[in-house]
C-alpha positions as CSV (number, residue, x, y, z in Angstrom):
1,M,0.0,0.0,0.0
2,A,1.3,3.4,-0.8
3,R,2.6,5.4,2.1
4,Y,0.0,8.2,1.7
5,K,-2.8,5.7,1.8
6,Q,-1.8,4.3,5.1
7,P,-3.7,5.7,8.1
8,K,-1.7,8.0,10.4
9,R,-3.8,7.2,13.4
10,V,-6.6,5.0,14.4
11,F,-9.2,6.0,16.9
12,F,-11.5,3.5,18.6
13,I,-14.9,5.2,19.8
14,D,-18.1,3.8,21.0
15,S,-20.3,5.3,18.3
16,L,-20.2,7.7,15.4
17,P,-22.2,10.9,15.6
18,R,-25.2,10.6,13.4
19,N,-28.2,12.8,12.3
20,V,-31.8,12.1,12.4
21,M,-31.6,10.1,9.0
22,G,-28.8,7.9,10.4
23,K,-26.1,9.4,8.4
24,V,-22.6,10.0,9.9
25,Q,-22.1,13.6,10.7
26,K,-18.5,14.1,9.2
27,N,-18.4,17.8,10.2
28,A,-18.8,16.9,13.8
29,L,-15.9,14.5,13.5
30,R,-13.8,17.2,11.9
31,E,-14.5,19.5,14.7
32,R,-13.9,16.9,17.4
33,Y,-10.5,15.8,16.1
34,A,-9.5,19.3,14.4
35,D,-6.7,19.9,16.9
36,I,-5.1,16.5,16.1
37,Y,-4.9,17.0,12.5
38,Q,-3.9,20.7,12.2
39,A,-0.7,21.3,10.2
40,P,2.3,22.1,12.5
41,A,3.4,25.7,12.5
42,T,6.7,26.3,10.5
43,A,9.3,28.4,12.1
44,S,9.9,31.7,10.2
45,R,13.3,33.2,9.8
């Protein structure tokens, strides 16, 4: 498997956030884990 296709992290949670229709709320997941996947700040000269 190509390196960019390999997962960087795996999270085990009890359940996914779902809306009334039963669809996974991806935006809620993005908000919940936003701090983990932020790009590191680069040092400026």
